[in-house]
C-alpha positions in Angstrom: 78.6 -41.3 -59.4 81.2 -40.3 -56.8 80.9 -39.4 -53.1 83.5 -36.9 -51.8 83.6 -34.6 -48.7 82.7 -31.0 -49.5 82.8 -27.8 -47.7 79.8 -26.1 -46.2 80.1 -23.2 -48.7 79.6 -25.6 -51.6 76.0 -26.1 -50.6 75.1 -22.8 -52.2 75.4 -24.3 -55.7 72.6 -26.8 -54.9 69.0 -25.9 -55.3 67.8 -27.6 -52.2 65.3 -25.5 -50.1 65.1 -27.8 -47.0 65.9 -26.1 -43.7 68.0 -29.2 -42.9 70.3 -28.5 -45.9 70.8 -24.8 -45.1 74.2 -23.5 -44.2 72.7 -22.0 -41.0 71.3 -25.4 -39.8 74.4 -27.4 -40.6 76.5 -24.8 -38.8 75.0 -25.7 -35.5 77.2 -28.8 -35.5 80.6 -27.6 -34.4 82.1 -31.1 -34.6 81.2 -34.6 -35.5 79.5 -33.9 -38.8 80.9 -34.9 -42.2 79.3 -33.2 -45.2 79.4 -35.3 -48.4 78.8 -34.3 -52.0 77.3 -36.4 -54.7 79.1 -35.9 -58.0 78.1 -37.1 -61.5 80.4 -38.6 -64.1 81.5 -35.1 -65.1 82.5 -34.3 -61.6 79.6 -31.8 -61.1 78.1 -31.5 -57.7 74.5 -32.7 -58.0 73.6 -33.5 -54.3 74.7 -34.0 -50.8 74.1 -35.7 -47.5 75.8 -35.8 -44.1 76.9 -38.2 -41.4 77.3 -37.6 -37.7 80.1 -39.5 -35.9 79.9 -40.4 -32.3 81.8 -42.8 -30.0 80.2 -45.8 -28.5 81.9 -47.7 -25.7 84.8 -45.3 -26.3 86.3 -47.5 -29.1 83.5 -47.8 -31.7 82.4 -45.2 -34.2 78.7 -44.9 -34.9 77.4 -43.0 -38.0 73.9 -41.7 -37.7 71.8 -38.6 -38.5 72.8 -35.6 -36.4 71.0 -35.0 -33.1 67.8 -33.0 -33.6 67.8 -33.7 -37.4 65.3 -36.3 -38.6 67.4 -37.7 -41.4 70.8 -37.5 -43.2 69.8 -34.6 -45.4 70.0 -36.5 -48.6 69.2 -34.3 -51.6 70.1 -34.7 -55.2 69.1 -33.5 -58.7 67.9 -36.2 -61.1 67.7 -34.6 -64.5 66.4 -37.7 -66.4 62.9 -37.5 -67.8 62.6 -41.1 -69.1 61.1 -43.2 -66.2 63.6 -46.1 -66.7 66.5 -43.7 -66.8 65.2 -41.8 -63.8 65.1 -45.1 -61.8 68.6 -45.9 -63.1 70.0 -42.6 -61.8 68.4 -43.2 -58.4 70.0 -46.6 -58.3 73.5 -45.2 -59.2 73.2 -42.7 -56.4 72.1 -45.1 -53.7 74.7 -47.6 -54.9 77.4 -45.0 -54.6 76.3 -44.0 -51.1 76.1 -47.7 -49.9 79.5 -48.5 -51.3 81.0 -45.3 -49.8 79.7 -46.3 -46.3 81.1 -49.9 -46.8 84.5 -48.8 -48.0 85.2 -45.9 -45.7 83.4 -47.1 -42.5 83.5 -50.9 -42.7 84.4 -51.1 -39.0 81.7 -48.7 -37.9 78.2 -49.0 -36.7 75.8 -47.4 -39.3 72.3 -46.4 -38.2 71.4 -43.8 -40.9 67.9 -42.4 -41.5 66.9 -41.1 -45.0 64.2 -38.6 -45.8 60.8 -39.9 -46.9 61.6 -38.7 -50.5 64.0 -41.7 -50.9 61.6 -44.5 -51.8 64.2 -46.8 -53.3 66.6 -48.5 -50.8 67.3 -51.7 -52.7 71.0 -50.8 -53.2 71.5 -50.9 -49.4 69.6 -54.2 -49.1 71.8 -55.7 -51.9 74.9 -54.5 -50.0 73.8 -56.3 -46.8 72.4 -53.3 -44.9 69.4 -53.9 -42.7 66.7 -51.6 -44.2 64.2 -50.8 -41.4 60.9 -48.8 -41.9 60.3 -45.8 -39.6 57.3 -43.5 -39.7 56.3 -39.9 -39.2 53.0 -38.1 -39.4 52.4 -35.1 -41.7 49.5 -32.8 -41.9 48.4 -31.3 -45.3 47.9 -27.6 -44.5 46.0 -27.1 -47.7 43.0 -28.1 -45.6 41.0 -25.5 -43.7 41.5 -25.1 -40.0 38.0 -26.5 -39.6 38.9 -29.6 -41.6 42.2 -30.0 -39.7 40.4 -29.8 -36.4 37.7 -32.3 -37.6 40.3 -34.9 -38.5 41.8 -35.0 -35.0 41.0 -37.7 -32.5 37.9 -36.5 -30.6 39.8 -36.8 -27.3 42.5 -34.4 -28.5 39.9 -32.0 -29.9 38.1 -32.1 -26.5 41.4 -31.4 -24.7 41.9 -28.2 -26.8 38.3 -27.1 -26.0 38.9 -27.8 -22.3 42.1 -25.7 -22.4 40.1 -22.7 -23.5 37.3 -23.4 -21.0 39.9 -23.7 -18.1 41.5 -20.3 -19.1 44.7 -21.5 -20.6 46.3 -19.1 -23.0 48.8 -19.6 -25.8 51.2 -16.9 -27.1 54.2 -16.5 -29.3 57.4 -17.0 -27.4 60.8 -15.4 -28.2 62.5 -16.4 -25.0 64.8 -19.3 -26.1 66.0 -19.7 -22.5 62.5 -20.7 -21.6 62.4 -23.2 -24.4 65.7 -24.7 -23.2 64.5 -24.9 -19.6 61.3 -26.7 -20.3 62.8 -29.0 -22.9 65.7 -30.0 -20.5 63.2 -30.6 -17.7 61.2 -32.9 -19.9 64.1 -34.8 -21.3 65.6 -35.3 -17.9 62.4 -36.7 -16.5 62.2 -39.2 -19.4 65.9 -40.1 -19.0 66.7 -38.9 -22.6 70.3 -37.8 -23.2 70.6 -34.2 -24.4 73.5 -32.8 -26.4 73.3 -29.4 -24.6 75.9 -27.8 -26.8 74.0 -28.5 -30.0 70.7 -27.5 -28.4 72.2 -24.2 -27.4 73.4 -23.7 -31.0 69.9 -24.3 -32.4 68.2 -22.0 -29.9 70.7 -19.2 -29.6 72.7 -19.3 -32.9 70.3 -20.7 -35.5 66.8 -19.7 -34.5 65.3 -16.5 -35.9 61.9 -15.3 -37.2 62.6 -16.6 -40.7 63.4 -20.2 -39.8 61.6 -21.1 -36.6 59.0 -20.2 -34.0 57.9 -21.1 -30.5 54.7 -21.0 -28.5 54.2 -21.0 -24.8 51.0 -22.2 -23.0 50.2 -20.5 -19.7 47.5 -20.5 -17.0 47.5 -17.0 -15.5 51.3 -16.4 -15.3 52.4 -20.0 -14.9 54.2 -21.6 -17.8 52.6 -25.0 -18.6 54.1 -26.1 -21.9 56.3 -25.0 -24.8 56.7 -25.8 -28.5 59.6 -25.1 -30.8 59.3 -25.6 -34.6 61.8 -25.1 -37.5 60.6 -24.4 -41.0 61.4 -23.7 -44.6 59.1 -22.5 -47.4 57.4 -25.8 -47.7 57.5 -27.7 -44.4 57.3 -27.0 -40.7 58.8 -29.5 -38.3 57.8 -29.9 -34.7 61.3 -30.2 -33.3 61.1 -29.7 -29.6 58.4 -29.6 -27.0 57.9 -30.1 -23.3 55.8 -29.3 -20.2 56.3 -28.0 -16.7 55.8 -30.9 -14.3 55.2 -28.6 -11.4 52.4 -26.8 -13.3 50.9 -29.5 -15.6 47.6 -29.6 -17.4 46.5 -32.3 -19.7 45.4 -29.8 -22.3 48.5 -27.6 -22.4 50.5 -29.8 -24.8 47.7 -30.3 -27.4 46.9 -26.5 -27.3 50.5 -25.6 -28.0 50.8 -28.0 -30.9 47.4 -26.9 -32.3 48.5 -23.2 -32.2 51.8 -24.2 -33.9 49.8 -25.9 -36.7 47.6 -22.9 -37.1 50.6 -20.6 -37.3 52.4 -22.7 -39.9 49.3 -22.6 -42.0 49.0 -18.8 -41.7 52.7 -18.6 -42.9 51.6 -20.4 -46.1 53.5 -23.6 -45.3 52.2 -26.7 -47.1 53.1 -29.5 -44.6 53.4 -29.8 -40.8 55.7 -32.7 -40.0 55.7 -34.2 -36.5 59.3 -35.3 -37.2 58.5 -39.0 -36.4 58.8 -41.3 -33.4 58.9 -45.0 -33.0 58.2 -44.7 -29.2 54.6 -46.0 -28.8 53.2 -43.3 -26.4 54.8 -40.5 -28.5 53.5 -42.0 -31.7 50.0 -42.2 -30.4 50.1 -38.6 -29.3 51.3 -37.5 -32.8 48.7 -39.7 -34.4 45.9 -38.1 -32.5 46.3 -34.9 -34.6 45.1 -36.8 -37.7 48.0 -36.5 -40.0 49.0 -38.9 -42.8 51.3 -41.8 -41.8 54.5 -41.3 -43.9 57.2 -44.0 -44.0 60.9 -43.4 -44.3 63.8 -45.8 -44.1 66.9 -46.3 -41.9 69.8 -48.4 -43.1 71.8 -50.2 -40.4 75.0 -52.2 -40.5 77.8 -53.2 -38.2 80.7 -55.7 -38.2 79.5 -59.2 -37.6 80.6 -59.6 -34.0 79.4 -56.1 -33.0 76.1 -56.7 -34.8 75.6 -59.9 -32.8 75.9 -57.9 -29.6 73.7 -55.1 -30.8 70.9 -57.5 -31.5 70.4 -57.6 -27.7 70.3 -53.8 -27.1 69.2 -52.5 -30.5 67.1 -55.5 -31.7 64.7 -53.4 -33.6 67.5 -52.0 -35.8 69.7 -55.1 -36.1 
């Protein structure tokens, strides 16, 4: 296996259906993203992933998944049918990726998330990467709305009922400026850095009726909360959300998410993914919707001296 940079146009030869591997999504990153192809022994392109480069302390390079993307977009085709050979092919690919990272970025900080579909991370462990488990919640939309509602935490279910009792309404939103305004307000309150340029590209360049949707929760004419999801034919991802501090209501957020889940099911999508969080209060909120806990891995590595320093500020990763 060989890893080499590829152009965005080469993605068309791969049979990936993930929204995060689409040309439209990857195009939201005007700079900083390196798109890499996985080639077999015959030089054929069988997969891809990507790295996002950013500066830390002005002199260090950090490689990670791109902002607003839950993982590095790893996709590859494994044509083996024999179980032992299939595992062997998986090992060859992860070995090639880990060696590429070591060879080309040995002086960089690596904090790279992989999709849940990658269950085998031994090659990274063997190459001295720290392999750290992370988690997301996923709802199986094959269940009926009644079943999906029943599996929620009773407190969340009651908040949704209270929303209806208090006259809150939820409607489809096409105003991406509204999404941006509420999301920026929410992130600023929480002290979370926002890459506004990429956010603008997602909302005003990428988003359309085929790949995303938004809902707004109101009381009378007052905007209370917003949701924004991206989707492909199989999965819907709760990408952005927020609430209006000046017009808050405890039921507004749950009602918006609940309507987003219902809409994704109506679209025939199989899975609603909360896109993960390791922040305790965010995790508990996502958990309250009753989804299945799904693990995925991040691999982390840095030069020894840098890693020693990072153990203080990023101890959960290093």
